[in-house]
N, C-alpha and C positions, 0 to 999 in steps of 0.2 A: 180272419179269420169268421167260422160261423159259431154263434154262441150254442153251445152245448142243449143250452135247453130247448134248441128248436129240432131235433131229431129223435128218433129216426123218421121219414118220409113216410105215408101212407101206403107208395110204393113197395118201398123195402120191408114194411109189413106184410105185406101181399108175399113180397118174393120168401120172408120168415117162416109163414102161415102161423106168425102168431096171429091172438084178436087184438082188437085195439080199444082204448077209451077214447070217451071226446070228452076234450079240456077246452078251457077256455084263458085266452091271455091278452093282455093290454100291452099293445106295439106300436112301434112308430116307424116310419116308411123315410121321413126327414126330422131334421130337427128342427125346431121353431114355439109355439106359445102350446103348450103341453094342452091345453084345453082344447087347440084345432089339430095339433096332432097326433094325441094318443086315441087309438080305435082297438074296441075288441075284437076280435077274431076266434073261432073254434078251429082245431085242430085234432089230431089223432096219433095218439102215444101210445106205445105198447102197453101191454094189459100184464104183462109178467116177464120172467128172464128171457122167454125165449127171443123175444124182440132188441134184445138188447145188446150190444155189442162189448167186448170186452172194456172193463172200467168203466163201465156206465150204471149209475144207480137212476132209476125213476124214484121220484119224490111226490109225493101229495103236498102241498104246500097247508100251512094251519093260520100262517099271519104274517104280515107283512106292511109296516110304516110307508107313508107316504113321507119323506124327508125334503126339504131344502134342497140337498144336493141333487136326489134324483130328478126334482123339476129343474133345475140347471145345468143335469146332462141331456135332459129331453128339448133344454132350447140350446144345447151345442156350448156352454160357455163354463163348463165341467172339465178340471184334467183330464176326470178317468172318461173315456168315448163310450159312448152304447155299441154294443159287437153287433152289428146288421150283416145279416147274412139268409138266408136262402129260407123263406117258413112256407109249409104246404097249410095251405086253407083248407079245412074240412071242403069237401066239393071237387077236389082236385087242384085250383088256384094256387101258383105258388109267388109270393113277394119277395121281396130282400125288406129286410125288418131289425128290429133291435126293441127285445122284450123289457120294460120299464122296471123300475125296481132292483136297490143294491143291495135292500137288508131285509131280513128275514128269517123263519125258521119252517122249515118242514117234515113230515117224515117217513122214512125210507119205506116206498112198498115193495120194490125187489133189487137184485144187481144184479150186473153182469158178469161175467166168466174172471177171473184174476181181482174178484172185491173182496179183500180182508178188512180193511178198516170199517167198514160200517154193516150194518147187516139190517133187515128187515125189523120196522119195530122203531129202530133208533132215530132220533132227533137231530138233525143237520142244519147249522148255520152256512152261509159263503165263508170262505176263508178271506175272499178278497175282491173289493169292489168291482161290479162286470162281471165278476163271475158267472153269477145266473140270475137269469131275469126271473125277479121272485114274485110280481104284480102278473100272478098267474095259478090255477087252480091245480096241477099238473104241469112236472118240469122232468126232463133228461138231461142229468150231467154227471160230467167228470168224476169219479170218486175224489180225487187227488184237489180236488175243487170246493172239496165238504168238509168241516169239521163238526165231530159227534159231539151231542153235549153230553154227559154222560145223565142216566135214570136218575142217581142221587144227588145231582145238581138242581133236577127241575122240578124234584117231586116238592108239592104242595106251591107251583109257579104258574104264572096263567102260560099260556104261547103267546100273549102278546109280549110279555115282560121277556121272554126269550127272545123275540124278536125283534126287540127294540136294547135289545144286550150292547151291540159290539159298536154302536156308536156315540150317540148321545153319553151313555153313565162312564162309558169308556174314556171320554177326553177328558170328563171331569176328573176323572180317577187319576190319571195320567199326569193332568196339570198340576193338580195340588200334591202328586207324589214326587213329579221329576226336575222342579227348577225354582224348588228355594229350602232350605232346611226348616221346617216352619213346628213352632216348639206351641205345647197347648196353650191357648188363650191368644195367640197372634191373630191376624185380621187377612182378610183379603176383601179385595172389592172389585167386583165384578159388575159390566152393564149386560144387557139382554138377561135380567134375570128371573125372568120367565118364562125362559125359554127352555126346552129340557136340557142342555148342558147347564144353564144356570140353577135351574131347580136340581139335579144333580150334584153341582158343588155345594148349594147350601145342605144338603144331606148328608154327604160324606164329608162337610169339616164339620157339621155338629158331630156325627159318629167320631170322629177322629179328634175333638175336642178345641175346635177351631173355629173363629167368629167371621162374621161375613158382612160385608156391607153391600147392600144390592140395586143398584141403578135401573130402572126403570123409564119407559116414556111415559110423558105426562099423558091419558086418558078417560074417558068418563069410566066409573063404576072404579077408581083407585084406589078406595078403602075398603074395597071386595078384594082386589088382586093383594094388598097390602098385607092384609089378615091372613089371609091365603099363602103365603112367603113366610109370614110369621110364625105360621102354625106349621109348616116345612124344617122350620129354627133356622131362619134369616135372623138374624140380629139388628140391622139396621135397614128400611127401608127408603128410600129416595127417589126421586124424580129426577131426571136429567136438566129441568127447569131448574129445581132446588139446587141442585150441587151446584148451578153458577151463583147463587145469593150468599152473601158475604156471612151471615148468618150460620148456612147449614155447613158453609166451609171451615168455621172456626170451631163449629159443635164437634165436626167430623176430624179434625186436626188435633184434637185436645184429650182424644181418646188414652186409655191406660195400658195400649200394646201397639206395638208399631204394626203397619201394613207394609207387609213384606211381598206381597204377591199383586198385581192385578191381573184380571182377565178380560180382553174385549172380544167381542163379534161384533159390534159396530161400526168404529174408524166415526172421522170428522172430530169436532171440537168438542162434544159433550168426551170422549175418550180422554181427550186433553186435558179438559179438568178432571176426571176421573184419575191419571195419571200423578195429579200433584198431589193426591194424597199419597202416594209410594213412598215408603221411608228412604232415608239413603240407602244406597247398596241393592234395593228392589227390585224387582222384576217385573216388567209387564210382558203378557204373553196373550197373542193375536191368534184366536181360531176360526175369525169368519172377519165377514165384510159387511153387513147387511144394509148399510146407508150407502155402500158404494163411493165412500168420500173416505181420502186415505188418512193414515195417520200419520200426524206431522208432531213431532217434540221440540221444544226449544231448545235451543245448545245448556241453556243454564240447568236444565233438568238431567242433562247427558254430563255434564262436564263438573257442576257441583254437588249434584245428589248421586251421580254414578250410578242412574238408570238405566236398566237395562232391556233391549226390548227385544223379543222373538216373538219365533212363529210356532205352531203346532198345527199338526193335521194326522187325525188319527191312521188315515191311510198310509201314512209315510212311516209311520211307526210300526204297521202291522208290516209294511211290505219290508220293513229292517229286519223284523220279527223271522221271516222266511229261512230256514237252514240253519237258524240260530238257536241252538239248545236253549241258552240263557233265557233270550227274548219268548221263546216260545214255550216255555216253563211259567215264565212272566205274564203272559200272556192269558195261559191256563186258569192261573192263582186267581188273574185280576177276576173271571169271568165267573168261577167257583167263588168269589169271593162277595162282589155282587149278587147272582142269585140267592145266598144263603144270606144276605138282607135283607131281600127282600124276601125270602121267605118267612123272615122274623119280623116283618113290617119294621124295618129300620128304615130300606128305602125302597121308594114309588118311584113306577116309572111316571111319568107327565101324562094330565089329562089326554086323554085318546075318543075319538067318535068312533065306534066299530061299525066298517061300511062291510056286511056280512054278503057273501058271493061265494056261489056253489057251481060245480058243473051244468047245475038244470037249471041256473038262473037265464030268464031268455035272454037273447044277446039284445035288444032296446033297453030291459031294464039295468045289465049290466054296464051298457056303455053310459047312462046314467049316472052311475053309480061311481065309474069315474071318472066322468068329468068334472063331476062336481069335490072329488077327491084330491083331482090335480090343478085344481085351483089355486093364484096365489091369495095366498090371506086366507084360507077355510080356517073358521075354527069353531069347535078346537082340531087339532092337528086329529085326521083322519091315518085308520089303520085297516085295511083288509083283514077280513077273517074267513077266512074260508071253512 
């Protein structure tokens, strides 16, 4: 199925007699290294409702982050595949391509016939990963694939905060809420603590009266990172190297409250060392595997400590919410809560480098901007701001 963002074609626009606007998009025609296969193209989209089919919406993108899952998708290693379909490039050529990006926020400019759920001026986010290639200045999408963000929710909140709402903070939110009966003062242990999810866990846990033990990789400028996480609300910050030392293990095992929950996004031996801190009957939740090494737990932890190992994928949670009123209401309440905390200064999106991109950006400049943003290990994390 062709991605909705890639229609209608210039030929259709001419047939309908509508005006066209020139948009730019980062697309790929084959999977591979994102820096090699992603290229910026110009395309023409309708300039108003006359060029839209029934049920379609014209969106001006406001912001879209570059997530690791986006890069995995371009590589062809992510469970949600890119939607390849015909792309009419400005000038008449047509290619088969998919637009990059799964997360972002846009403003509705126009709606086609039969669209009642959104209207011009609304901010919208994709309901599902793969629904809308968000790395573009403008897009045409099906209204049923877009979720509106009410004005009251987004007042006083930056577009980049809304663009990064659905994945990292919601992953932290659901893991803290859904896997253990946590009480104020309990500890949660996590690795990858400086990631987007890790930072969200620290802030939400602090807000809810929980305490966190945070594991990071040993690195240059470790003290600065440690102070940064402590300022967010972390209670303990240790490196994976320190976690393997007897002194640190003894100190962490003598805490005044149990560690009931652990979050893993790394895998490998460091995850085993972290899991040993979890109290009897606790749970280890894996939501990523950055090291690409397996999670291996000894029988003693399972048999004598009754440690449970679970997995969590935010996309699966959203998929289960479709058509379920209770889950859809929970998703809306979660988004509203996170945006409220953001507005009140309780929660902050992870540090982002804004890559500013407009339809008037010369293609060569846009290509350099996108190529730099999709590099593995680019720091800080990039977000396109349109």
